[in-house]
N, C-alpha and C positions, 0 to 999 in steps of 0.2 A: 424846741429848746435843747441846747447842747448840755449834756450831763458829764461833767468831769468828776474826779475824785482826788482826795488828798489823804495821805497816810504818813505817820511817823515811821519811816523805815529805819530799823536798827539792826544791830548784829544778832538780834534774837527773833526777828520777824520774818515774814515772807520776803523773798529776795526781790531786788529790782527787776530782774529778768522775768521772774514768774508772774509778778503783779502786772507788768507791762503787757505780757502776752495775754494774760487773762482778761484784761480790760479791752484790748483790741478784739479778741475773739467774741466778747459779749456786746460789742458795739458802743462802749463808753467812749466819750470824746477825748478825755485827757487825764493826765497824771500830774499833780502838783505836789512838790515836796518842801517841807519846812527846813529851816536852818538854825542850828545853834552850834557854835564852835566848841563850847565847853560850858559847864555849869559850875561856878565856884561853890565849894562846900560851905564856906563862910559867906552866907547870903542873907541879907536883911530885906531884900526886895520881895514882897509877897507876890505869889503867882496870881495874876488877875483872872485866871480861868476857873477858879473854884472859890466858894465862900470862905473856906478855911485857909486859903493861900498855900496849901500843900502842893508841891510840884510833882506831877507824875514822873515815874522813873524813866520813861522813854526820852524825856528831854535831854538827859545826860548821855544817851546812847545813840543819838541821831546820826545817820550816815551823812556824809557830805552830799548835798543835793546835786551838785554838778557832775560828780563822778557817777552817782546812781542814775541820774537822768541820761548820761551818756550811754550807760548800759541799756537803759530802756529804749533809747533811740536806735541802738544797733539791732534790736530784735523786733522792731515794729516798723510799719510803713506809714500809717495814717494817724497814730495816736499823738495828740498834742502834748507838749511837755512844758512844765512851768515850775517856778519857785513860789512858795507861799509861806514865808516870804524870805527874800534875800536881805540880810542886814548889811546894806551897802556901807554904812558908816564903819563897819568892822573890817573892811577890805582896803587893800591898796587899789585905787581905782584903775591904774594902768594895767595891772595884772587881771583885775576883774573884767575890764573891757575885753581883754583877750579871751578869757574863759567864756564869757557870754557870746561873743561873736563866733567862737569856735563851735560851741554847742549848737547855736542856730545854724551854722554852716553845715555841720555833719548831719544834722537832722533834717536838712532840706527846708529850713524856715519854720520849723514847728515849735519854736521856743517862745514862751511868754515870760518876761521878767516881772514877777510880783515882788515888790520891794516894800520895806517897812522900816520903822524906827526903833522897834524893840521895846521890851519892858524890863529887862534884867540889867539893872544899873551896874552890878558887879562884873558881869560878862563884858559889857561895853567898856568899863574902866580898864580892864586888862588889855584892851585893844587901844588904850590911850584916848578914848572918846570922852569928851566933856559932855555930860548928860544934857545940860541946858542948851547946847548948840547942836545936838545931833540931827535935828531936822534941817537946819541950814547947812550942816556938813554934808548930809545926804544930797541935798539939792546941788551943792557945789560939785560933788563927785559925779553926779549924773551929767552935769554940764561938761565936765572934763571927759567923761567917757564918750559923750556925743561928739566931741571934737575928734577923738580917735576914730570914731565910726564914720566921720564925714567922708564924702567921695574924694575930696582933695586934702592934702596935708593942711591941717588947721591947728593953730596954736590956741592955748587957753590959759588964762591967768585969773584965778579966783581968790577968794578970801582964804581958802584952806589948802589950795594946791594949784599946781600949774603943770603944763606939758608943752614942750616945743612942738612946732609943726612936724609931723612925723609920718613915715610910711608905716601903716598898721593894718595888717590883713590877717584873717579874712574880715570882710564886712558883714553885718547882719543882712540876711537875704533880701528883706523887703526894702532895704535902703534907709539910711539915717539911724534907725534904732529898732530893736525888736519891739513887739507889742509890750507896753509897760502899764502895769496896774499898781496902784498904791493902796496898801492896807492900812487900816487904822479906824479909830472911832470918829464919827462925824464931828466936824468943827471947822471954824473959819480958816485956820491956817492950813489944815489938811486939804480942804476944798480948794483953796487958792493954789496950793502946790500941784494938785491934780490938774487943775485948769492950765497951769503954766507948763508942765513938762511931762504929763502922762496921757495915756489913752483912756483911763477910767479908774474906777474905785473897786476895791476888793473888801467889802465889809464882812467882818467875821460874824457868822451866825445869821446875819440878815435881819436882825431885829430893828424896828423903828424906821424901815425904809419908806413907809408911807409919808412920813414927815420929812425925812432927810433928802430923799431923791429930788423933790422939787427945788429945794434949796441949792443942792449941787448943780442942778440944771441951770438955775439962774446965774450962779457964779461962772459956770462954764460958758454960757452965752455972753455974759458981760465981758469975758476975756477975749471975745471974738472967735471962739471955737465953733465949729460946725455942730449945730444942735443934734444932728443925726449920728454924729460920730462917737458920742459919749458911751462908754461901756461900763455897765455895773454888773459885777460878778460876785454874788453872795458866796461866801467861802466857809468851809467846815460846817456845812448844813446837815442836820439830821432830817431826812426828808419825810414828807407825807404829801399826798396828792393836793390837798387844800393849800399847803404852803407853796408848792410849785405853781399852782394856778394863780396865787396872789402875786408872786414874783412876775409871772408873765403879764399880768394886768398892769404892772409898772414899767413894762417895756424891757424886762430882763430877758436876755437871750442865752445866757449861760449860767449854770449853777455848779458849784463844786461841793460834792458830798463827802462827809467825813467817814473814813474807814477806821476800824479798830487797829491799834498797833500790835498785831497778833501774828500767830503762825499761819501757814498756808491754809489749813482746813477752815479756820474761823473767818479769814478774810474772804475766801472764795464763797463761803456760805453767805456772808453779808452781801457780796456782790450779786449773788443770785437772788437774794431777798430784795435788794434794790431794783434789780431788773424786772422782777415780777410786779413790784409796786408801780414802777414807771410805765409798764405795759397796760395798766388798768385805766 
């Protein structure tokens, strides 16, 4: 099983260069970074990650994931790099397609696009996103980006945007698109979108997979996708050997562990603790 990590890198934490080097030195597979462009102070949306809805401070201090991952790419050779997740609806898709393809190119094809729909209504609204249509907007923008990544100039006209047939380089290294995983809670619409335009699912925390994985597999196969190609990558996991063994029994081949948004000493200690646990 491949073991990656995720961390909220901020202006107060360990740096992208230091964490990337430490991960590669210890044999971890990857580094995934989250995204928030900003956190509006006047916010009525409760944070879904805690019972009281209070948002941890690191959410408002998060580094841009593409800039940070570019630093990580420059100081590593084998470490895989990903977003967990990119809020595609909050980006201009033409500019985002260039960012993604460039990062994949300069890293030698090591990039995974983890994408999601978000939870912060106010943040999305500042980007002009209508909350009710954000999933369809994301789907449309992914189709537009795939047109720009196509081998030959390809036009796209969708519900929310369009692009003329264009010369757009670099291309993702693997051809077509980088590996794409969609995050979010299990549900019919999410699973339909995964089967339509992604390579797999990135469930946060990994709870309930015994029930949800068979459902996703049926949706995937009903869409005509290769049964062996579906990737399920539990994300932001606090590990223990029993949990990882359970994931393996479900066919999971990659897990992303949650690191604390802390300084160098604490993060490196946590990495070493994880490494000792995983060796047992």
